N, C-alpha and C positions, 0 to 999 in steps of 0.2 A: 504493500500500500504506500509506504514512504516513497518508493521509487516512482510509482504512478503520480503521487502528489507533486513530486519534484518536476516531473515532465510537464504537467499542466501549468505549473508556475513559470517554467521556462518559456512555454508558448505564450503566456500572457505578457511576458516581458519583451517579446519581440516587437520591434517598432512597426506600426501599421503600414508604413511606406514600403516595408520589405515583404509584406504579404502580397503575393501576386493576385491581381484583380481578375475576375472573369472577363472574358473577351467582350461579352454583351454590355457589361457595365461601362467599359471604356467607350463603346459606340454611343451609348445613351448620353454620356457626358458631352461628347462632341456635338450631338444633335441638339442637346439642351442649350449649349453655349452658342452654337451656330455662328452667324455673322458677328455676334456681339463678343466673341472671344477676344477680339482685338478692338481697342478704342478706334472710333472713326477718325481718320486723319483728315479727310476732306469733306466738309459738309456739302449737301446737295440741296438744290432748290432754294427755298426761302431761308433755310439754315445757313446758306452761304453768304447772306447779307452781312454777317458779322464775322470777322476774322480776328482771333486772339482777343476777343472781348471788345474790339473796336469796330465801330460802324464804318463802312466804306464812305469816303467823303467825295461827293461829286465835284469835279473841278468847276470853277466858275465859268460862265459863258464868255466867249470872246466879245469884246466891245464892237459895236456896229462900225464905228470909225476909230481908227488908231493912227493919228497923224505922226506919232513918233516913229512908226515903222518906216516912213519915207526917208528917215535919216540913218537908217540902219543898213549896213552892208549885207547882213544876212537876209534882209527882205529882197534885195536885188539878186543875190546869189540864188535864192530859192526860185525866183522868176526865170533866171537863166537855166537852172536845172530843168524846169518845166519845158522851156523852149527846146533844149537839146533832147530831152526824153521824147517829146512829141515828134520832133524831127526824125529821130531814129525809128520811132514807131511807124510813122508813115512810110519811111524809106523801105524798111523790111517788108511790111505788110502789103503795100501797094505793088512793090516789085514782085512779090509772090503771086498776087492776083494776076498781074500782067503775064507772068510765065505760064499760068494755067490757061488763061483766056487765049493766049497766043497759039497754043498747040491745037492741032486739028483733032487729036484724040486725047481724052483726059487720062487714058491709061499710061501715057508716057510722062505724066506730070504728077505732082503731089495731090491733085484733086481738091475737092471741097474740104476733106479732112486735113490736108496739108495747109490750106488757107486758114482754117480754124486754129491749127496748131501755131501758125505764124503769128496770128493776132494774140492768142492766149499766151504763147511762150514769150513774146516780146513784152507783154504787160507784166508777166512774172519777173522777167529780168530787170526791166526798167523800174518797177516799183521797188524791187530789192535794192537797186542802186541809188535811188533818189529819196526813199522814204525818210531817211535821216536828215535830209536837206530841206525838202519842200513838202514832204508828206506823200510824194509820188502819186499825184492826182492824174496827170496826163489826159485829162478828160474834163471839159467844162461841166458835164452833168454830175460827175463826182464832186467837183468843186462846189456846185450849187447845192447838192445834198448836204455836204458838210457845213456850208454856210447857213443853211436853214436850221441845222442842228446847233448853230452857234459855236462851231468848232474853229472858225476863223473869221476875221473881220471882213467887212464889205470891201475895204481897200485892197486887201490881199486877194480876195476872191476875184475881183475885176482884173487885177494885175495878172493873176494866174491865167484867166480865160484869154486875155489878149496874147500872152506869151505862148499859150498852147496853140492858138489859131495860127500865129505867125510861124511857129515851128512846123505845124502840119502843112502849111502852104509851101514852105521851103523843102520839106521832105518829099512831097509830091512833085515839086519842081525838079529836084535832082533825078527822080525816076524818069520824068519826061526828057531830061537832058541825056540820059543814058540811052533811051529807046528811040529818040527822035520824035519830032512833033507829029509826023504823018502816022507812024505806027502807034504812037500813044493815043492819038485821036481815034483811030480805027478800033482800038481795043477798049474805048470808052473810059480810059484813064482811071479805072477803079472807082468811078463815081457811083454813089448810091442812088438807085432808082427802084420804084415798085415794079416787080416782075410782071410780065403778061399773065393774065389769069387771076390776078389779085386786085382788089380795089384799094383806093387810097385809105379807106377805113381799115382794111386788113393790114396795110403797111404801118399805119399809125399805131394800131393795137400791138403789133409785133415789136415795135420800137419801145412802147411804154413798158410792156412786160419784160422785154429783154433788159432794159436799163434798170428796172426794178430789181431784177435778179442780181445784176452787177452791184448796184449801190447798196442793196441790203447786205450782200456779202462783204462789201467794204466796211460797213458799220459793224458787222458781227466780228470780222477778223481783227479789227483795230479797237474794239471795245475795251477800255482800260479796266472796267469792273470785271468783265469776263476773264481778262488776263490774270487778275488777282485771284478770282474765284477758282479758275481752272488751271492754276499754275502747275498742277500735276500732269496736265496734258500739253506737251510741247507743241507749239503751232508756229509756223512761219507764215506770217500774214500774206506775203505776196503769192504764196502757193494757191490758196483757195480763190483769191481774186483772179489770178491767171486762169484757173480752171473754170471759173464762172464765165469769163470772156470766151474761152474755148467752147464751152457747151452752148452758150447762146448763139455763137456763130454757126455751130452745127445745125441748130434748129431754124435759124432765120436767114441764112444766106440765100436759100431758094426764094424767099419772099422779098427782101429788100436789099440783099447783099450785106446786111447787118451794119447798121450805123452804130447805135448806142453810144456815140461819141460825136458831138456836133463839130468838134475841131477836125476830126478825121474826115467827116463828110464835107465840110467847108473847104479844106485843103484840096481834096480831089476835085471838087466841083469848080473851084477857081482855076486850077491848072488845066482841067479839061475844057471848061468854058464853052459849052454848047448847050442849046436849049434842053436837050434830053437830061443833062445833069442838073438843070435848075427847076425843071417842071415840078418835081416832088420834093424839092429841097427843104421846104418848110416842115415836112414830116420829120426830118432828121434833126430838127431843133425842138419842135413842140413835143414830140414823142419822148426823147431822152429827158427833157426838163420835167415833164409831167411824171415820168417814171421815177426820176430822182427825188422829186418832191414827195411822192407817195411812199417811197422807201424810207425817207427821213421821218415822215410822219408816223409810219408804222413802227419803226425802231424806237423813236423817242417816246411815243405815247403808249403803245401797246407793250412792247418788249421791256423798255426801261421804266415806263410809267413816270416820266419826269414831271409832268404837270401835277401829279397827285402827291408829290413828295414835298 
């Protein structure tokens, strides 16, 4: 009996952690803990509005007029960056269009997909290069959308638009110089027109929706609050913006040749300078500006709920 008693005592003194647990108990513990086994590192949804106990602070809106900008070199440097970027954008994109239109068979060219990649790829590259200098707008519609959201002053917005249009004109002009006036004119100079079989209303709708997609993507990819909230998700802002341009071109090249950028349409129309290039030109200003305004309204009022804060 004494030996048995000693055995029981020894068992009681064994540390509980050393007693093997049945396999099912371990599984039940995992299920019970589930996703709560580790503390949530990144809040989701409304919980993301506070980080480390501090509310996200909305940056103040840009002033409508900022005369001091006119005395700053950074202001003019940004305008020059917009000029050069739009110049390069038109040069590469319109030259790609000319190469496709020039060929008798699209099989020997990059085709519509190649044109879409040229536009989208150049936007990706140029936004990446100029984002830290001017914001990488390269498009009066993008500039208008950001102005309506009070991301930049009216002074800067107008300056950007002028420089973008001048850059687009020069870029299309260089393409015409390479190809010769005769050939450039026969190939319609990359000017945006509403294709046969579509009405002006169709073209306007395509431009509004296409620009909405682009500007909405710009807002989402550059949203400071989203960057703070989703810091665990690395994102390169120029990439989704370039993809948005690419996808919109795939969809709307057969309808309007895809404008969604008034500077691009103006540059090609001025260098082409024929009635066909001007007949529907208003569509490529009204459509992008309406689409940009709607995207700014949607992002600021619905997504960010700025008026309700």
